C-alpha positions as CSV (number, residue, x, y, z in Angstrom):
1,M,-2.7,25.9,-20.4
2,D,-1.0,27.6,-17.5
3,G,2.4,28.0,-19.0
4,T,4.0,25.0,-17.3
5,L,6.5,23.1,-19.5
6,V,5.3,19.4,-19.4
7,F,7.3,16.3,-20.1
8,C,5.2,13.2,-20.4
9,E,6.4,9.6,-20.0
10,V,4.1,7.1,-21.8
11,K,3.8,3.5,-20.8
12,T,1.9,1.2,-23.0
13,F,0.5,-2.3,-22.3
14,F,-1.1,-4.5,-24.9
15,G,-3.4,-7.3,-23.8
16,K,-6.3,-8.2,-21.7
17,S,-7.2,-5.4,-19.3
18,D,-7.5,-7.2,-16.0
19,P,-7.4,-5.4,-12.7
20,E,-6.4,-8.6,-11.0
21,R,-3.2,-8.9,-12.9
22,E,-0.1,-9.0,-10.8
23,L,1.7,-6.4,-12.9
24,I,0.3,-3.2,-14.2
25,P,1.9,-0.7,-16.7
26,E,2.7,1.7,-13.9
27,D,5.0,-1.0,-12.4
28,N,7.4,-0.3,-15.4
29,L,8.1,3.2,-14.0
30,T,10.9,2.1,-11.6
31,K,13.1,4.3,-9.4
32,A,16.0,3.8,-11.9
33,K,13.8,4.7,-14.9
34,F,12.4,7.7,-13.1
35,K,15.9,9.0,-12.3
36,K,16.8,8.7,-16.0
37,I,13.7,10.6,-17.0
38,D,14.3,13.3,-14.3
39,M,17.9,13.7,-15.4
40,A,17.0,14.0,-19.1
41,C,14.3,16.6,-18.3
42,E,16.8,18.6,-16.1
43,M,19.3,18.6,-19.0
44,F,16.7,19.7,-21.5
45,V,15.6,22.5,-19.2
46,G,19.2,23.6,-18.5
47,K,19.8,24.0,-22.3
48,H,16.4,25.6,-23.1
49,R,15.7,28.0,-20.2
50,N,13.7,30.2,-22.6
51,L,11.0,27.5,-22.7
52,V,10.4,27.5,-19.0
53,N,7.9,30.0,-17.5
54,E,9.6,31.3,-14.4
55,K,6.4,31.4,-12.4
56,M,5.1,27.9,-13.4
57,G,8.3,26.0,-14.0
58,W,8.1,22.4,-15.4
59,R,6.8,19.0,-14.4
60,I,6.8,15.4,-15.4
61,D,3.5,13.6,-16.2
62,C,2.9,10.0,-17.1
63,A,0.3,8.6,-19.5
64,I,-0.6,4.9,-19.2
65,V,-2.2,3.3,-22.3
66,V,-3.7,-0.2,-22.0
67,I,-4.8,-1.5,-25.4
68,D,-7.4,-4.2,-25.6
69,E,-6.0,-7.5,-26.9
70,N,-8.5,-7.4,-29.9
71,W,-7.7,-3.7,-30.7
72,N,-11.3,-2.8,-29.8
73,G,-10.3,0.1,-27.6
74,C,-8.0,1.2,-24.9
75,I,-7.9,2.6,-21.4
76,I,-5.9,5.7,-20.7
77,R,-4.8,6.8,-17.3
78,Y,-3.0,10.2,-16.8
79,Y,-0.9,11.2,-13.8
80,K,0.1,14.8,-13.3
81,N,3.4,15.7,-11.7
82,I,4.8,12.2,-11.1
83,W,8.0,13.8,-9.6
84,F,5.9,15.0,-6.6
85,I,4.1,11.6,-6.4
86,F,7.3,9.6,-6.7
87,H,9.2,11.5,-4.1
88,N,6.4,11.4,-1.6
89,I,6.2,7.6,-2.0
90,I,9.9,7.2,-1.5
91,Y,9.8,9.5,1.5
92,C,6.9,7.5,3.1
93,L,8.6,4.2,2.4
94,S,11.9,5.4,3.9
95,R,10.0,6.7,7.0
96,S,8.3,3.3,7.5
97,I,11.7,1.5,7.1
98,D,13.3,3.8,9.7
99,K,10.6,2.9,12.2
100,N,11.4,-0.8,12.0
């Protein structure tokens, strides 16, 4: 625990865990959904500044839970600081579009 306030979006998928599937739970975190999450977090932080460590700040993480179709287990993937990841992807995509 480093004092960072962490918000965590959880995406759950129930069914056969198949890496060859066309869609994965991460695909449900769209740009529009991310903007809503980011705005909600910013509003919360704005109203509760006392919960934010000035040195460490806050971040948005994402937990992906894939539950086996027979309820025999699950796979959990955890991504830290998806704001940073998401904005870097958008930046890279926009740069590749600008080149064309």
